C-alpha positions as CSV (number, residue, x, y, z in Angstrom):
1,M,91.4,-8.6,170.3
2,S,88.4,-10.2,168.7
3,N,88.0,-10.5,165.0
4,R,85.1,-8.1,165.1
5,T,87.2,-5.5,166.8
6,R,90.0,-5.8,164.2
7,V,87.5,-5.4,161.4
8,R,86.1,-2.2,163.0
9,A,89.7,-0.8,163.3
10,L,90.4,-1.5,159.7
11,L,87.2,0.2,158.6
12,A,88.0,3.3,160.6
13,L,91.5,3.4,159.1
14,F,90.1,3.1,155.5
15,T,87.6,5.9,156.3
16,V,90.3,8.2,157.4
17,A,92.5,7.5,154.4
18,G,89.6,8.1,152.0
19,A,88.7,11.4,153.6
20,I,92.4,12.5,153.2
21,V,92.3,11.6,149.5
22,I,89.0,13.2,148.8
23,T,90.1,16.4,150.6
24,G,93.2,16.6,148.5
25,V,91.3,16.1,145.3
26,L,88.8,18.8,146.2
27,G,91.7,21.1,147.1
28,L,93.2,20.7,143.7
29,F,89.9,21.6,142.1
30,T,89.3,24.7,144.3
31,S,92.9,26.0,143.9
32,G,92.7,25.9,140.1
33,G,95.6,23.4,139.9
34,R,98.0,25.6,141.8
35,A,100.8,24.1,143.8
36,P,100.1,23.5,147.4
37,A,100.9,26.2,149.8
38,A,104.4,26.3,151.1
39,A,105.0,25.0,154.4
40,P,105.1,27.4,157.3
41,G,108.4,29.3,157.4
42,T,109.2,29.1,153.7
43,A,109.3,32.2,151.2
44,T,106.3,33.1,148.9
45,P,107.2,33.7,145.1
46,A,106.4,37.4,144.0
47,A,103.7,38.0,141.3
48,T,104.8,40.0,138.0
49,P,103.5,43.7,138.3
50,Q,101.0,45.0,135.7
51,V,101.9,48.2,133.5
52,E,99.2,50.8,133.2
53,G,98.2,52.0,129.7
54,S,100.2,52.0,126.5
55,P,102.5,54.4,124.7
56,E,99.7,55.1,122.2
57,R,97.2,56.0,124.9
58,T,99.6,58.3,126.7
59,A,100.7,60.0,123.5
60,A,97.0,60.6,122.4
61,A,96.1,62.0,125.8
62,Y,99.2,64.3,125.8
63,L,98.5,65.6,122.3
64,R,94.8,66.3,123.1
65,A,95.9,68.3,126.2
66,W,98.5,70.1,124.1
67,E,96.0,71.2,121.5
68,A,93.8,72.5,124.3
69,A,96.7,74.3,125.9
70,D,96.1,72.3,129.1
71,Y,99.6,72.4,130.4
72,T,98.6,71.0,133.7
73,A,97.3,67.8,132.2
74,M,100.4,67.6,130.0
75,R,102.6,67.9,133.0
76,E,100.9,65.0,134.7
77,L,101.6,62.8,131.7
78,T,105.3,63.8,131.7
79,D,108.1,62.1,133.6
80,D,110.1,64.7,135.7
81,P,108.9,67.8,133.9
82,P,111.0,71.0,134.4
83,A,109.7,73.7,136.8
84,D,109.1,76.0,133.8
85,F,107.4,73.3,131.7
86,A,104.2,75.4,131.2
87,A,106.2,78.7,130.7
88,Q,108.3,77.1,127.9
89,H,105.1,76.0,126.0
90,E,103.4,79.3,126.5
91,S,106.4,81.2,125.2
92,F,106.7,78.9,122.2
93,E,103.0,79.3,121.3
94,E,103.0,83.1,121.9
95,A,105.9,83.6,119.5
96,L,104.0,81.7,116.7
97,A,100.6,83.3,117.6
98,A,98.8,80.6,115.7
99,R,95.1,80.7,115.1
100,S,94.9,77.0,115.4
101,L,97.0,73.9,116.4
102,R,96.6,70.4,115.2
103,L,98.9,67.5,116.4
104,T,98.7,64.3,114.4
105,P,100.5,61.2,115.8
106,G,102.1,58.6,113.5
107,R,102.8,54.9,114.1
108,T,104.4,54.1,117.4
109,V,107.8,52.6,117.2
110,M,109.1,50.4,120.2
111,T,112.7,51.4,120.8
112,G,113.2,49.0,123.7
113,E,111.3,46.8,126.2
114,D,110.1,49.8,128.1
115,T,110.7,52.7,125.6
116,A,108.9,53.9,122.5
117,E,108.8,56.9,120.1
118,V,105.7,58.5,118.5
119,P,106.3,60.7,115.4
120,I,104.1,63.8,115.3
121,T,103.1,66.3,112.6
122,E,102.6,69.7,114.1
123,S,100.3,71.9,112.0
124,R,99.4,75.5,112.7
125,E,97.5,78.3,111.0
126,L,99.6,81.4,111.2
127,P,98.0,84.9,110.6
128,G,98.6,86.1,107.1
129,Y,101.0,83.3,106.3
130,G,98.5,80.4,106.3
131,P,99.2,76.7,107.1
132,W,102.6,75.8,108.5
133,A,103.6,72.3,109.4
134,Y,106.7,70.4,110.4
135,P,107.5,66.9,111.8
136,S,108.7,66.3,115.4
137,A,108.8,63.3,117.7
138,M,107.9,62.3,121.3
139,R,109.8,59.7,123.3
140,L,108.0,57.7,126.0
141,G,109.0,55.3,128.7
142,I,107.7,53.2,131.5
143,R,108.1,55.0,134.8
144,D,106.5,53.6,138.0
145,Q,104.5,51.0,135.9
146,T,103.0,53.8,133.8
147,W,103.8,55.0,130.3
148,K,105.1,58.6,130.6
149,V,106.3,61.2,128.1
150,L,110.1,61.6,128.3
151,W,109.9,65.4,127.6
152,E,112.6,67.6,126.1
153,P,112.3,70.9,124.2
154,A,112.7,69.1,120.9
155,V,109.1,67.8,121.4
156,M,108.0,71.3,120.5
157,H,110.4,71.6,117.5
158,P,113.1,69.1,116.5
159,D,115.8,71.8,116.3
160,L,115.0,73.4,119.7
161,A,117.8,72.8,122.2
162,P,117.6,73.0,126.0
163,G,117.6,76.7,127.1
164,G,116.5,77.8,123.6
165,G,113.3,79.4,122.5
166,L,111.5,81.3,119.8
167,R,111.7,85.0,119.1
168,R,109.1,87.0,117.2
169,T,110.2,90.3,115.5
170,A,108.9,92.6,112.8
171,A,109.7,91.6,109.3
172,A,112.8,93.2,107.8
173,T,110.9,94.3,104.7
174,G,108.2,96.8,105.7
175,V,105.1,97.4,103.6
176,P,103.6,100.9,103.7
177,A,100.0,101.2,104.9
178,V,99.2,103.1,101.7
179,R,100.9,102.5,98.4
180,L,100.7,105.5,96.1
181,V,100.9,105.1,92.4
182,T,100.7,107.4,89.4
183,Q,97.6,108.3,87.5
184,E,98.2,105.2,85.3
185,G,98.5,102.9,88.2
186,R,102.3,102.6,87.9
187,D,104.9,102.8,90.7
188,F,106.7,106.2,90.7
189,P,109.9,106.6,88.7
190,A,113.1,106.0,90.7
191,D,114.6,109.2,92.1
192,S,111.5,111.1,91.2
193,D,112.2,114.0,93.6
194,A,108.6,113.8,94.7
195,E,109.3,111.5,97.7
196,A,108.7,114.2,100.4
197,Y,105.2,114.9,98.9
198,L,104.3,111.2,98.6
199,A,105.4,110.6,102.2
200,R,103.2,113.4,103.4
201,L,100.3,112.4,101.2
202,S,100.4,108.8,102.4
203,T,99.9,109.9,106.0
204,A,96.9,112.0,105.1
205,I,95.1,109.0,103.5
206,P,93.0,106.9,106.0
207,E,94.2,103.3,106.4
208,P,92.0,100.6,104.9
209,S,89.1,99.5,107.1
210,G,90.0,96.4,109.0
211,G,93.6,97.6,109.5
212,T,96.8,97.0,107.7
213,S,98.7,93.7,107.6
214,V,102.0,93.8,109.5
215,G,104.9,91.6,108.5
216,W,106.6,89.4,111.1
217,R,109.3,86.8,111.5
218,V,109.8,83.9,114.0
219,E,113.4,82.9,114.7
220,M,114.8,80.0,116.8
221,D,117.3,81.3,119.4
222,N,119.4,78.4,120.8
223,P,122.3,79.0,123.2
224,G,125.6,79.5,121.5
225,Q,124.1,79.4,118.0
226,P,123.2,82.1,115.5
227,A,119.4,82.7,115.2
228,E,117.7,80.5,112.7
229,R,114.7,81.8,110.8
230,L,111.8,79.4,111.0
231,V,109.0,81.3,109.3
232,E,108.4,84.8,107.9
233,Y,105.4,86.7,106.6
234,V,105.8,89.8,104.4
235,P,102.4,91.1,103.4
236,E,101.8,91.9,99.8
237,A,101.9,95.5,98.9
238,P,98.5,97.1,99.2
239,K,96.5,97.9,96.1
240,G,97.8,101.1,94.7
241,T,96.1,104.4,95.5
242,R,96.1,106.6,92.4
243,T,97.4,110.1,92.5
244,T,97.1,112.8,89.9
245,I,100.8,112.4,89.0
246,E,101.5,111.3,85.4
247,W,104.4,108.9,85.1
248,A,106.0,110.4,82.0
249,A,105.6,114.0,83.3
250,Q,107.2,113.1,86.7
251,A,110.1,111.2,85.1
252,S,110.7,114.0,82.6
253,A,110.7,116.6,85.3
254,A,113.1,114.8,87.5
255,R,115.5,114.0,84.7
256,A,115.3,117.6,83.5
257,L,116.9,118.7,86.8
258,D,119.8,116.3,86.5
259,G,123.0,118.3,86.2
260,V,121.5,121.5,87.6
261,R,123.9,122.7,90.3
262,N,121.6,125.1,92.1
263,P,118.6,124.0,94.1
264,A,115.7,123.9,91.6
265,A,112.1,122.7,91.2
266,I,109.6,121.9,88.4
267,V,105.8,121.8,89.1
268,A,103.4,120.8,86.4
269,V,99.6,121.0,86.5
270,R,96.7,120.2,84.2
271,P,94.9,123.6,83.5
272,S,91.6,122.0,82.8
273,T,91.3,120.3,86.2
274,G,94.0,121.7,88.5
275,E,95.5,118.2,88.9
276,I,99.2,118.2,89.7
277,L,101.0,116.2,87.0
278,A,104.5,116.4,88.3
279,V,106.5,117.9,91.2
280,A,110.3,117.4,91.1
281,D,111.7,119.3,94.1
282,R,115.4,119.7,94.8
283,L,114.9,122.8,96.9
284,G,114.7,120.6,100.0
285,G,111.6,119.3,101.9
286,R,108.4,120.5,100.2
287,K,109.6,124.0,99.3
288,A,108.1,124.0,95.9
289,F,104.7,124.1,97.7
290,E,105.6,125.9,100.8
291,Q,108.6,128.3,100.3
292,K,107.7,131.7,98.8
293,Y,110.2,133.6,96.7
294,A,110.0,136.9,94.8
295,P,108.4,135.9,91.4
296,G,110.0,138.7,89.5
297,S,108.7,139.4,86.0
298,T,106.5,136.3,86.0
299,F,104.2,138.3,88.2
300,K,103.7,140.8,85.3
301,T,101.1,138.2,84.1
302,V,98.9,139.1,87.1
303,T,99.5,142.9,86.5
304,A,98.7,142.5,82.8
305,A,95.5,140.8,83.7
306,A,94.5,143.8,85.9
307,L,95.5,146.2,83.1
308,L,93.5,144.3,80.5
309,D,90.6,144.3,82.9
310,A,91.0,148.0,83.3
311,G,90.5,148.6,79.6
312,M,93.9,148.2,78.0
313,S,94.5,145.8,75.1
314,T,97.5,143.9,74.0
315,E,98.1,146.4,71.2
316,T,97.9,149.5,73.4
317,V,101.0,151.6,72.7
318,V,103.2,152.2,75.8
319,D,106.7,153.5,76.5
320,C,109.6,151.3,77.5
321,P,112.4,153.6,78.6
322,A,115.5,152.5,80.4
323,A,114.3,154.1,83.6
324,Y,111.1,155.5,85.0
325,T,110.8,157.9,87.9
326,I,107.6,157.6,89.9
327,P,106.2,161.1,90.5
328,G,107.4,162.1,93.9
329,G,109.0,158.7,94.3
330,R,111.8,156.4,93.4
331,S,113.3,155.5,90.0
332,I,112.6,152.1,88.4
333,A,115.1,150.6,85.9
334,N,114.9,147.9,83.3
335,Y,117.2,144.9,83.4
336,R,120.6,146.1,82.2
337,D,119.1,149.5,81.6
338,E,117.6,148.3,78.3
339,A,115.3,150.8,76.4
340,H,112.9,149.9,73.7
341,G,111.0,153.1,73.1
342,S,107.4,153.0,72.1
343,V,106.0,149.5,72.0
344,T,102.7,147.7,72.3
345,L,101.7,146.2,75.7
346,R,102.3,142.8,74.0
347,E,105.8,143.8,73.1
348,A,106.5,145.3,76.6
349,Y,105.4,142.0,78.2
350,A,107.5,139.9,75.7
351,L,110.6,142.1,76.3
352,S,109.8,142.2,80.1
353,C,109.9,146.0,80.5
354,N,109.9,146.8,84.2
355,T,109.5,150.5,83.4
356,T,106.3,150.0,81.4
357,F,104.6,147.9,84.0
358,A,105.6,150.2,86.9
359,R,104.2,153.3,85.1
360,M,101.0,151.5,83.9
361,A,100.3,150.3,87.4
362,V,100.8,153.7,88.9
363,E,98.7,155.5,86.3
364,R,96.0,153.0,85.7
365,L,95.6,150.7,88.7
366,S,94.8,151.2,92.3
367,P,96.4,149.1,95.1
368,A,93.1,147.4,95.7
369,A,92.7,146.5,92.1
370,L,96.1,144.8,91.9
371,M,95.4,143.0,95.2
372,E,92.0,141.8,93.9
373,Q,93.6,140.5,90.7
374,A,96.3,138.7,92.6
375,R,93.7,137.0,94.7
376,A,91.9,135.8,91.5
377,F,95.2,134.0,90.7
378,G,95.3,132.3,94.1
379,F,97.4,134.7,96.1
380,G,96.4,134.5,99.7
381,V,94.1,131.5,99.0
382,P,94.4,128.2,101.0
383,L,95.5,125.4,98.7
384,P,93.7,122.0,99.3
385,S,96.4,120.1,97.4
386,G,96.3,117.1,99.7
387,V,99.7,117.9,101.2
388,G,99.1,121.5,102.1
389,G,101.1,124.4,100.6
390,T,100.6,128.0,99.9
391,C,100.3,130.0,96.7
392,G,101.6,133.5,97.3
393,S,101.2,136.7,99.2
394,M,101.5,140.4,98.9
395,R,100.6,143.3,101.2
396,Q,98.4,146.1,99.8
397,P,100.7,148.8,98.5
398,E,100.9,151.8,100.8
399,N,102.1,154.2,98.1
400,D,103.0,154.5,94.4
401,D,106.5,153.3,95.1
402,A,105.2,150.1,96.6
403,L,102.6,149.6,93.8
404,A,105.3,150.0,91.2
405,E,107.6,147.5,92.8
406,D,104.8,145.0,93.2
407,S,103.8,145.3,89.6
408,F,106.8,143.5,88.3
409,G,107.1,140.9,91.1
410,Q,109.4,142.6,93.6
411,G,108.3,144.6,96.6
412,T,106.2,142.6,98.9
413,V,105.1,140.0,96.3
414,E,106.1,136.4,97.0
415,A,105.0,133.1,95.4
416,T,105.8,129.4,95.5
417,P,106.7,127.5,92.3
418,L,103.3,125.7,92.7
419,C,101.6,129.1,92.8
420,M,103.2,130.3,89.6
421,A,102.4,127.0,87.8
422,L,98.8,127.7,88.7
423,V,99.1,131.3,87.2
424,A,100.2,129.8,83.9
425,A,97.4,127.2,84.1
426,T,94.8,130.0,84.7
427,V,96.0,131.8,81.5
428,E,95.6,128.6,79.4
429,S,92.2,127.6,80.7
430,G,90.8,131.0,81.6
431,Q,90.0,129.7,85.1
432,W,92.0,129.4,88.3
433,R,91.4,126.0,89.9
434,P,92.7,124.8,93.2
435,P,95.5,122.2,92.9
436,L,95.1,118.6,94.0
437,L,97.3,115.5,94.2
438,M,94.4,113.0,94.5
439,P,91.7,112.7,91.8
440,A,88.4,114.5,92.4
441,A,85.2,114.5,90.5
442,G,84.5,117.6,88.4
443,A,86.9,120.4,87.3
444,D,84.8,123.3,88.8
445,R,85.5,122.6,92.4
446,P,84.8,125.1,95.2
447,G,87.3,128.0,95.1
448,S,87.6,128.1,91.3
449,V,87.7,131.6,89.8
450,R,86.9,132.4,86.1
451,L,88.8,135.2,84.3
452,P,86.8,137.5,82.0
453,S,87.1,135.9,78.5
454,G,88.8,139.0,77.0
455,V,91.4,139.0,79.8
456,A,92.2,135.3,79.4
457,A,92.5,135.7,75.6
458,G,94.7,138.8,76.0
459,L,97.0,137.0,78.4
460,R,97.4,134.1,76.0
461,T,98.5,136.5,73.3
462,L,101.1,138.0,75.6
463,M,102.6,134.7,76.7
464,N,102.8,133.5,73.1
465,A,104.7,136.6,72.2
466,V,107.4,135.8,74.8
467,T,108.3,132.5,73.1
468,A,107.8,133.8,69.6
469,D,109.9,137.0,69.6
470,G,110.5,137.9,73.3
471,T,112.9,136.8,76.1
472,A,112.3,133.1,75.5
473,A,112.5,133.1,71.7
474,G,115.0,130.8,70.1
475,A,115.7,129.0,73.3
476,G,114.9,125.4,72.1
477,L,111.4,125.2,73.4
478,P,109.0,122.9,71.5
479,D,106.6,124.6,69.1
480,G,103.4,125.8,70.7
481,V,104.8,126.6,74.1
482,A,103.8,129.9,75.6
483,G,105.4,131.4,78.7
484,K,107.0,134.1,80.7
485,T,110.5,134.5,82.0
486,G,111.4,136.0,85.3
487,T,114.5,137.2,87.0
488,A,113.9,138.1,90.7
489,E,116.2,140.0,93.1
490,D,117.0,138.2,96.3
491,W,116.4,140.7,99.2
492,Q,118.9,138.6,101.3
493,G,121.7,139.8,99.0
494,G,122.3,136.6,97.1
495,A,122.3,136.0,93.3
496,D,119.0,136.5,91.4
497,H,116.4,133.8,91.3
498,A,115.5,132.4,87.8
499,W,111.9,131.6,86.7
500,F,110.1,130.4,83.7
501,I,106.3,129.7,83.7
502,G,104.2,128.6,80.8
503,Y,101.9,126.1,79.2
504,W,101.9,123.6,76.4
505,G,98.5,122.2,75.5
506,D,96.7,121.0,78.6
507,L,99.9,121.2,80.7
508,A,101.1,124.2,82.6
509,F,104.4,124.4,84.5
510,A,106.8,126.5,86.6
511,V,110.5,126.1,86.6
512,F,112.4,127.8,89.5
513,V,116.2,127.9,90.1
514,E,117.3,129.3,93.4
515,H,120.0,131.9,92.8
516,G,120.2,130.7,89.2
517,G,120.5,134.1,87.5
518,T,118.2,135.0,84.6
519,G,115.1,133.1,83.6
520,R,116.3,132.8,80.0
521,D,119.7,131.4,80.9
522,A,118.8,129.1,83.8
523,A,115.1,128.2,83.8
524,V,114.2,128.1,80.1
525,P,116.7,125.4,79.2
526,I,115.4,123.2,82.0
527,A,111.8,123.7,80.7
528,A,113.0,122.8,77.2
529,R,114.5,119.5,78.4
530,F,111.4,118.7,80.4
531,L,108.9,119.3,77.6
532,K,110.9,117.6,74.9
533,A,111.1,114.4,77.0
534,L,107.3,114.2,77.2
């Protein structure tokens, strides 16, 4: 080989070697310094997988979906949610019935390389109750390279166990739709004996516009554990609706009946307005307004009004024999066959002479006249008291026997205790006014009937005589009380009923004792206790 040939061979060798070096250097630059590829047939090292998101981002998305009640989105952010995931949340929120929900996350705490916990403050606005908040927490973990919520019921409430839930019930303490109070704005006295009337009146008053708040309670019901009360709302009592009842009069009436063995009632009204000041009813139900009884001699007040209107005066002299026989009819007797001879009409009324009133009715009144006078005192007239009720009734007498019996409160005459309290009120004020349990403007309401002034004045004279020197004299009544006793036969064969009606200033009343005996012995002492307590 020539020298030239050897030189060419060396140059070719150097050229090849340089190309190899240059190619290697360029490869290092283009590969970013990575190691050279493994030779064919050798294993390739695996790259580290990337985790999507963060616990904070997942928690924020989950809480936004929860606030929007988007349970589908919440489910997608949850690892292995139960089949009833949405149903559990819906049941939880329905029990609370919140107007709004706000979920505030706290600082994320990493509890491991692939687990975290996010504290939450759950705040809700509950109807009537207002804001209600409590802390809970949400655990998260990496599942399939994604941060997921590791859900459990305690996410909704920290004390909620698997299988548990919330239960909403009515509050144990009920609040009435209408709260009735006395005329002064006070709650009624305890054991007032007016409860049946107040219950009826409360149903007749329209509920406030906008409805009435209803109390509620939410309890947690976990398996095998007693129910735990979480939150309760008991609405405040509504603003009191005033009645015409006076606190002192009602309390005094109820306590005056304490110790009375027989069923009894006291009704008090204000003569100048017709307002009912007290109703203490131990007859049962609302009998003081609804049950009619023979009024006995208290009805002589109505008969006396008719006689005065017919021309008699309180000083007209009349006879009071032990018995009076109606011409062609039956015989009428006084109580215990008492005879008082010649007396004035005032004395006959004060001594409660049946024979006098029977004879005067037969001789001086027509059946129509007595009926008309009874109607002026409310008999047969509807009573717009607010709780219903009736005054009294009587059939027009068919003959003198019936007229005589009606004249002293027997026969067909019947009246409620409310009715006879109104009779006494009419005497005091000179005007019959319909009764009411709710205040009303004006005393002269439709239905009022004014007595002739002479008749009203005469009746006041008669009723004053009863307590001054008649059947109620010396019975312990306060000074200034006027009234009329009554003893009424029970046509059912029971003992006599006892009555006492009267007035004291601008307060009129009726005391009734079922099968109590005489008015003086049974009814007057109750009236004395009632009035002295005022």
